[in-house]
N, C-alpha and C positions, 0 to 999 in steps of 0.2 A: 190157857194162860190166864192167871188172875193175880191180884194183889192181896197181901195181908198187910194191913197198916195198923197204926197205933200200938206198935210193940214197944216195950221198954227199951231204951237205948242200950246197945251192947257192942262189944268189940272195940278195937282201937279207933275206929272211924265213927263210932256212935250211930250205927245203923238202927233205924226205927221202923223198917218195913222189909217185906220180902216178896219177891216176884216168884210165883210158882209156875213152873213149866212141866207138863206131863207128856211123855211120848205115848201116843195112843196105841202103838204097836206093842211095845214092851211093857207099858204101864209104869215106866221108870220116871219118878219125879226128879225134878231139879229145882233146888231152892237157891235163889240168888239174893243175898242180903243187899239192901239198898236203902236209900232215904225216900220218905214218902213224897218229897217235893222234886223228885227227878223229872226232868223234861223229857219230851218225846225223843230228842236226840240222845240224851244220856241213856235212856232205856234201850234204844236201838244199838248203841255202842256196847252196852253191857251184854245184851243178848248175843251180839256178834262175837265179842271177846270170850264169853263164858259158856255159851250154848252152841252156837253154830260152829265155832272153831273146834269144839269137842265132838259134836255129833254129825256135822255136815249140814248142807243146806236143807231146809225144811220144805216139805211139799205143801202142807196145809196148816194153817194156824187158826185156831178157834179162840176168840177172846170175848170178854164182855165189851160193852160200848164205852169204855173209859176214853176220855178225850185224847189221851196219849196214843191210843191205838187207832183212832179214827182220823188223825191229822193227815195233812197232805204228805208229810214226810214219810209216814208209814205206807201210804198208798204208792208213793214213788219207789220205796224200797221193795215192796212186793212185786211191782212191775219189773224192776231191775233184776231181781233174783228169780222171777217166775213162780213165786209162791202164791197160793190161793189164800186169800184172807176172808174168813167167815166170822160173823158176829153172832153171839148168842142172843136169844130173844130177851128183851128187857123184862126184868122182874121174873125171870124163869131160870133159876140157877141150874136146873137139871140139864140144860143145853151145854153147859160148861162143867158137867158133872165130875170129870176126872180131876180137874184142878180144885173144884169145890170140895171133893171128898178128902183131898190131901190137906185142906185147911182145917 
């Protein structure tokens, strides 16, 4: 899971960012248009509505150390759903390589 930001505004809601999710098993990417100033709660709702409702609950999530993903909200959600949350090593994009390659 990773962010693409500083995109030119587009669409009827003027999206300027994209959240990239990649299924490690099928290597299928999912691109979720969003705004770069989304909160942790907005991001969680977006992932629930557009990703989890489509693919089912996730077993493991690997993301960078963005504050949106390290907040108490995310930790509580992972405990609630039984999802393992793993963070990639700082300044080591290969750890989150699937999402990085899609960008």
